[in-house]
DRENTORKOL-3810 file (N, C-alpha, C; in nm, 4 decimals):
REM DRENTORKOL-3810
@n.u->-2.5742; n.v->-9.5500; n.w->0.0615; ca.u->-2.5806; ca.v->-9.3952; ca.w->0.0770; c.u->-2.7481; c.v->-9.3793; c.w->0.0839
@n.u->-2.7063; n.v->-9.2829; n.w->0.2125; ca.u->-2.8838; ca.v->-9.2723; ca.w->0.2731; c.u->-2.9155; c.v->-9.1061; c.w->0.1428
@n.u->-3.0516; n.v->-9.1551; n.w->0.1064; ca.u->-3.1002; ca.v->-9.0035; ca.w->0.0592; c.u->-3.1707; c.v->-8.9362; c.w->0.1419
@n.u->-3.1569; n.v->-8.8096; n.w->0.2051; ca.u->-3.1997; ca.v->-8.7386; ca.w->0.2940; c.u->-3.2822; c.v->-8.6162; c.w->0.2361
@n.u->-3.3836; n.v->-8.5888; n.w->0.2816; ca.u->-3.4410; ca.v->-8.4642; ca.w->0.2130; c.u->-3.3706; c.v->-8.3380; c.w->0.2443
@n.u->-3.3785; n.v->-8.2647; n.w->0.1782; ca.u->-3.3247; ca.v->-8.1388; ca.w->0.1829; c.u->-3.4425; c.v->-8.0624; c.w->0.2120
@n.u->-3.4213; n.v->-7.9701; n.w->0.3498; ca.u->-3.5241; ca.v->-7.8889; ca.w->0.4055; c.u->-3.4857; c.v->-7.7355; c.w->0.3994
@n.u->-3.5352; n.v->-7.6535; n.w->0.3523; ca.u->-3.4880; ca.v->-7.5238; ca.w->0.3407; c.u->-3.5087; c.v->-7.4832; c.w->0.4537
@n.u->-3.4063; n.v->-7.4013; n.w->0.4863; ca.u->-3.3639; ca.v->-7.3465; ca.w->0.6371; c.u->-3.4284; c.v->-7.1987; c.w->0.6413
@n.u->-3.5256; n.v->-7.1098; n.w->0.6981; ca.u->-3.5604; ca.v->-7.0234; ca.w->0.7079; c.u->-3.4963; c.v->-6.9256; c.w->0.7891
@n.u->-3.4616; n.v->-6.8025; n.w->0.7556; ca.u->-3.4244; ca.v->-6.7128; ca.w->0.7986; c.u->-3.4673; c.v->-6.6462; c.w->0.8919
@n.u->-3.4316; n.v->-6.5957; n.w->0.9880; ca.u->-3.5332; ca.v->-6.5344; ca.w->1.0690; c.u->-3.5295; c.v->-6.3920; c.w->1.0206
@n.u->-3.6373; n.v->-6.3343; n.w->0.9498; ca.u->-3.6311; ca.v->-6.2130; ca.w->0.9403; c.u->-3.7008; c.v->-6.0704; c.w->1.0367
@n.u->-3.6929; n.v->-6.1161; n.w->1.1543; ca.u->-3.7176; ca.v->-6.0445; ca.w->1.1984; c.u->-3.6463; c.v->-5.9447; c.w->1.3014
@n.u->-3.4739; n.v->-5.9774; n.w->1.2639; ca.u->-3.4007; ca.v->-5.9181; ca.w->1.3203; c.u->-3.4222; c.v->-5.7589; c.w->1.3272
@n.u->-3.3713; n.v->-5.6788; n.w->1.4191; ca.u->-3.3839; ca.v->-5.5568; ca.w->1.3968; c.u->-3.2066; c.v->-5.4830; c.w->1.4092
@n.u->-3.2651; n.v->-5.4106; n.w->1.2799; ca.u->-3.1172; ca.v->-5.3258; ca.w->1.2623; c.u->-3.1408; c.v->-5.1603; c.w->1.3542
@n.u->-3.0434; n.v->-5.1779; n.w->1.4079; ca.u->-3.0237; ca.v->-5.0540; ca.w->1.4847; c.u->-2.9345; c.v->-4.9463; c.w->1.4000
@n.u->-2.9478; n.v->-4.8197; n.w->1.4500; ca.u->-2.8561; ca.v->-4.7122; ca.w->1.4248; c.u->-2.7147; c.v->-4.7089; c.w->1.5559
@n.u->-2.6034; n.v->-4.6207; n.w->1.4754; ca.u->-2.5147; ca.v->-4.6644; ca.w->1.6054; c.u->-2.5839; c.v->-4.5444; c.w->1.6847
@n.u->-2.6769; n.v->-4.4705; n.w->1.6834; ca.u->-2.7483; ca.v->-4.3987; ca.w->1.8474; c.u->-2.8039; c.v->-4.4827; c.w->1.9123
@n.u->-2.8880; n.v->-4.5521; n.w->1.8438; ca.u->-2.9565; ca.v->-4.6341; ca.w->1.9237; c.u->-2.8428; c.v->-4.7297; c.w->2.0108
@n.u->-2.7736; n.v->-4.7918; n.w->1.9572; ca.u->-2.6832; ca.v->-4.9044; ca.w->1.9956; c.u->-2.5952; c.v->-4.8299; c.w->2.0787
@n.u->-2.5488; n.v->-4.6960; n.w->2.0969; ca.u->-2.4721; ca.v->-4.6372; ca.w->2.2133; c.u->-2.5520; c.v->-4.5934; c.w->2.3383
@n.u->-2.6651; n.v->-4.5869; n.w->2.3024; ca.u->-2.7885; ca.v->-4.5303; ca.w->2.4332; c.u->-2.8574; c.v->-4.6408; c.w->2.4499
@n.u->-2.8253; n.v->-4.7863; n.w->2.4175; ca.u->-2.8478; ca.v->-4.9027; ca.w->2.4681; c.u->-2.7469; c.v->-4.9759; c.w->2.5451
@n.u->-2.6157; n.v->-4.9505; n.w->2.5038; ca.u->-2.4906; ca.v->-5.0004; ca.w->2.5803; c.u->-2.4618; c.v->-4.8977; c.w->2.7023
@n.u->-2.4995; n.v->-4.7430; n.w->2.7075; ca.u->-2.5192; ca.v->-4.6386; ca.w->2.7901; c.u->-2.6208; c.v->-4.6944; c.w->2.9741
@n.u->-2.7375; n.v->-4.7457; n.w->2.8818; ca.u->-2.8058; ca.v->-4.7951; ca.w->2.9744; c.u->-2.7564; c.v->-4.9136; c.w->3.1013
@n.u->-2.7242; n.v->-4.9986; n.w->2.9773; ca.u->-2.6482; ca.v->-5.1632; ca.w->2.9964; c.u->-2.5461; c.v->-5.1367; c.w->3.1294
@n.u->-2.4408; n.v->-5.0219; n.w->3.0691; ca.u->-2.3553; ca.v->-5.0194; ca.w->3.1807; c.u->-2.3448; c.v->-4.9140; c.w->3.2631
@n.u->-2.4658; n.v->-4.8557; n.w->3.2653; ca.u->-2.4873; ca.v->-4.7522; ca.w->3.3274; c.u->-2.3822; c.v->-4.6292; c.w->3.3124
@n.u->-2.3822; n.v->-4.5813; n.w->3.2256; ca.u->-2.2573; ca.v->-4.4965; ca.w->3.1388; c.u->-2.3258; c.v->-4.3435; c.w->3.1067
@n.u->-2.2742; n.v->-4.2548; n.w->3.1685; ca.u->-2.2884; ca.v->-4.0994; ca.w->3.1365; c.u->-2.2341; c.v->-4.0951; c.w->2.9585
@n.u->-2.1392; n.v->-4.1077; n.w->2.9174; ca.u->-2.0844; ca.v->-4.0721; ca.w->2.8229; c.u->-1.9766; c.v->-4.1802; c.w->2.7460
@n.u->-1.9938; n.v->-4.2401; n.w->2.6386; ca.u->-1.9009; ca.v->-4.3130; ca.w->2.5967; c.u->-1.7965; c.v->-4.2181; c.w->2.5181
@n.u->-1.6635; n.v->-4.2901; n.w->2.5470; ca.u->-1.5531; ca.v->-4.1981; ca.w->2.4782; c.u->-1.5363; c.v->-4.3262; c.w->2.3549
@n.u->-1.5530; n.v->-4.4512; n.w->2.3722; ca.u->-1.4749; ca.v->-4.5207; ca.w->2.2634; c.u->-1.5492; c.v->-4.6615; c.w->2.2907
@n.u->-1.4567; n.v->-4.7436; n.w->2.2392; ca.u->-1.4407; ca.v->-4.8938; ca.w->2.2494; c.u->-1.3125; c.v->-4.9735; c.w->2.2467
@n.u->-1.2600; n.v->-5.0562; n.w->2.3455; ca.u->-1.2197; ca.v->-5.1324; ca.w->2.3655; c.u->-1.1316; c.v->-5.2170; c.w->2.2315
@n.u->-1.0360; n.v->-5.3187; n.w->2.2225; ca.u->-1.0529; ca.v->-5.3892; ca.w->2.1093; c.u->-1.1440; c.v->-5.5053; c.w->2.1371
@n.u->-1.1894; n.v->-5.5304; n.w->2.2512; ca.u->-1.2728; ca.v->-5.6332; ca.w->2.2467; c.u->-1.4517; c.v->-5.5892; c.w->2.2597
@n.u->-1.4448; n.v->-5.4591; n.w->2.1926; ca.u->-1.5428; ca.v->-5.4057; ca.w->2.1742; c.u->-1.6833; c.v->-5.3854; c.w->2.3248
@n.u->-1.5639; n.v->-5.3697; n.w->2.4134; ca.u->-1.6522; ca.v->-5.2920; ca.w->2.5235; c.u->-1.6122; c.v->-5.1108; c.w->2.5346
@n.u->-1.7203; n.v->-5.0704; n.w->2.5664; ca.u->-1.7230; ca.v->-4.9089; ca.w->2.5530; c.u->-1.6304; c.v->-4.8722; c.w->2.7222
@n.u->-1.5788; n.v->-4.7259; n.w->2.6654; ca.u->-1.5062; ca.v->-4.7029; ca.w->2.7928; c.u->-1.5856; c.v->-4.5599; c.w->2.7889
@n.u->-1.5837; n.v->-4.4953; n.w->2.8999; ca.u->-1.5959; ca.v->-4.2934; ca.w->2.9333; c.u->-1.6235; c.v->-4.2829; c.w->3.0469
@n.u->-1.7234; n.v->-4.2411; n.w->3.0782; ca.u->-1.7498; ca.v->-4.1549; ca.w->3.2114; c.u->-1.8973; c.v->-4.2528; c.w->3.2730
@n.u->-1.8916; n.v->-4.2636; n.w->3.3840; ca.u->-2.0068; ca.v->-4.3800; ca.w->3.4261; c.u->-2.1021; c.v->-4.2551; c.w->3.5399
@n.u->-2.2123; n.v->-4.3169; n.w->3.5340; ca.u->-2.2908; ca.v->-4.2238; ca.w->3.5811; c.u->-2.3015; c.v->-4.1497; c.w->3.7466
@n.u->-2.2042; n.v->-4.2773; n.w->3.8001; ca.u->-2.1922; ca.v->-4.2568; ca.w->3.9554; c.u->-2.0168; c.v->-4.1445; c.w->3.9623
@n.u->-1.9695; n.v->-4.1371; n.w->3.8311; ca.u->-1.8221; ca.v->-4.0743; ca.w->3.8598; c.u->-1.8593; c.v->-3.9395; c.w->3.8109
@n.u->-1.9876; n.v->-3.8901; n.w->3.7532; ca.u->-2.0427; ca.v->-3.7913; ca.w->3.6930; c.u->-1.9992; c.v->-3.6428; c.w->3.7637
@n.u->-2.0125; n.v->-3.6914; n.w->3.8960; ca.u->-2.0420; ca.v->-3.5705; ca.w->4.0321; c.u->-1.8750; c.v->-3.5352; c.w->4.0186
@n.u->-1.7871; n.v->-3.6354; n.w->4.0236; ca.u->-1.6319; ca.v->-3.6246; ca.w->4.0388; c.u->-1.5803; c.v->-3.4832; c.w->3.9423
@n.u->-1.6497; n.v->-3.5209; n.w->3.8068; ca.u->-1.5781; ca.v->-3.4259; ca.w->3.7101; c.u->-1.6883; c.v->-3.3178; c.w->3.6562
@n.u->-1.7810; n.v->-3.2815; n.w->3.7336; ca.u->-1.8742; ca.v->-3.1748; ca.w->3.6833; c.u->-1.8457; c.v->-3.0297; c.w->3.7622
@n.u->-1.8303; n.v->-2.9335; n.w->3.6749; ca.u->-1.7895; ca.v->-2.8294; ca.w->3.7128; c.u->-1.9079; c.v->-2.7198; c.w->3.7694
@n.u->-1.8957; n.v->-2.6682; n.w->3.8503; ca.u->-2.0162; ca.v->-2.5783; ca.w->3.9098; c.u->-2.0016; c.v->-2.4406; c.w->3.8543
@n.u->-2.0852; n.v->-2.3984; n.w->3.8625; ca.u->-2.0505; ca.v->-2.2254; ca.w->3.8121; c.u->-2.0049; c.v->-2.1360; c.w->3.8969
@n.u->-2.0060; n.v->-2.2260; n.w->4.0230; ca.u->-1.9370; ca.v->-2.1354; ca.w->4.1440; c.u->-1.7868; c.v->-2.1518; c.w->4.1426
@n.u->-1.7526; n.v->-2.2781; n.w->4.0959; ca.u->-1.6106; ca.v->-2.2666; ca.w->4.0638; c.u->-1.5447; c.v->-2.1598; c.w->3.9546
@n.u->-1.5433; n.v->-2.0409; n.w->3.9784; ca.u->-1.4910; ca.v->-1.9235; ca.w->3.9228; c.u->-1.3288; c.v->-1.9381; c.w->3.9499
@n.u->-1.2422; n.v->-1.9502; n.w->3.8798; ca.u->-1.1236; ca.v->-1.9411; ca.w->3.8698; c.u->-1.0434; c.v->-1.8499; c.w->3.7876
@n.u->-0.9902; n.v->-1.7478; n.w->3.8326; ca.u->-0.9219; ca.v->-1.6573; ca.w->3.7634; c.u->-0.7836; c.v->-1.6817; c.w->3.7525
@n.u->-0.7578; n.v->-1.7129; n.w->3.6137; ca.u->-0.5847; ca.v->-1.7552; ca.w->3.6036; c.u->-0.5014; c.v->-1.6500; c.w->3.5751
@n.u->-0.5829; n.v->-1.5275; n.w->3.5740; ca.u->-0.4632; ca.v->-1.4028; ca.w->3.5773; c.u->-0.3874; c.v->-1.3589; c.w->3.6967
@n.u->-0.4615; n.v->-1.4293; n.w->3.7842; ca.u->-0.4029; ca.v->-1.4180; ca.w->3.9110; c.u->-0.2525; c.v->-1.5311; c.w->3.9730
@n.u->-0.2797; n.v->-1.6690; n.w->3.8654; ca.u->-0.1617; ca.v->-1.7508; ca.w->3.9122; c.u->-0.0669; c.v->-1.7077; c.w->3.8292
@n.u->0.1024; n.v->-1.7127; n.w->3.9039; ca.u->0.1892; ca.v->-1.7013; ca.w->3.8362; c.u->0.2486; c.v->-1.8125; c.w->3.7845
@n.u->0.2908; n.v->-1.8026; n.w->3.6811; ca.u->0.3383; ca.v->-1.9194; ca.w->3.5887; c.u->0.5096; c.v->-1.9243; c.w->3.6339
@n.u->0.5430; n.v->-2.0624; n.w->3.6778; ca.u->0.7200; ca.v->-2.0740; ca.w->3.7134; c.u->0.8049; c.v->-2.0756; c.w->3.5923
@n.u->0.7650; n.v->-2.0157; n.w->3.4588; ca.u->0.8812; ca.v->-1.9934; ca.w->3.3775; c.u->0.8664; c.v->-1.8448; c.w->3.2962
END
């Protein structure tokens, strides 16, 4: 049997702990997202991407008067 010296393993104490808001901001920048709606089972975010923002943005000039619409029932 060999006698090995046991060395102490030092933990890296410089780990930074992020809040949930900081983590979401990081993911938004990483994936180019405007809004994170949730996460998949594999922890990937889903939501609105910055390039899709224009598709879903409602302009102030888009005034729809619902009272003029006829309901089918």
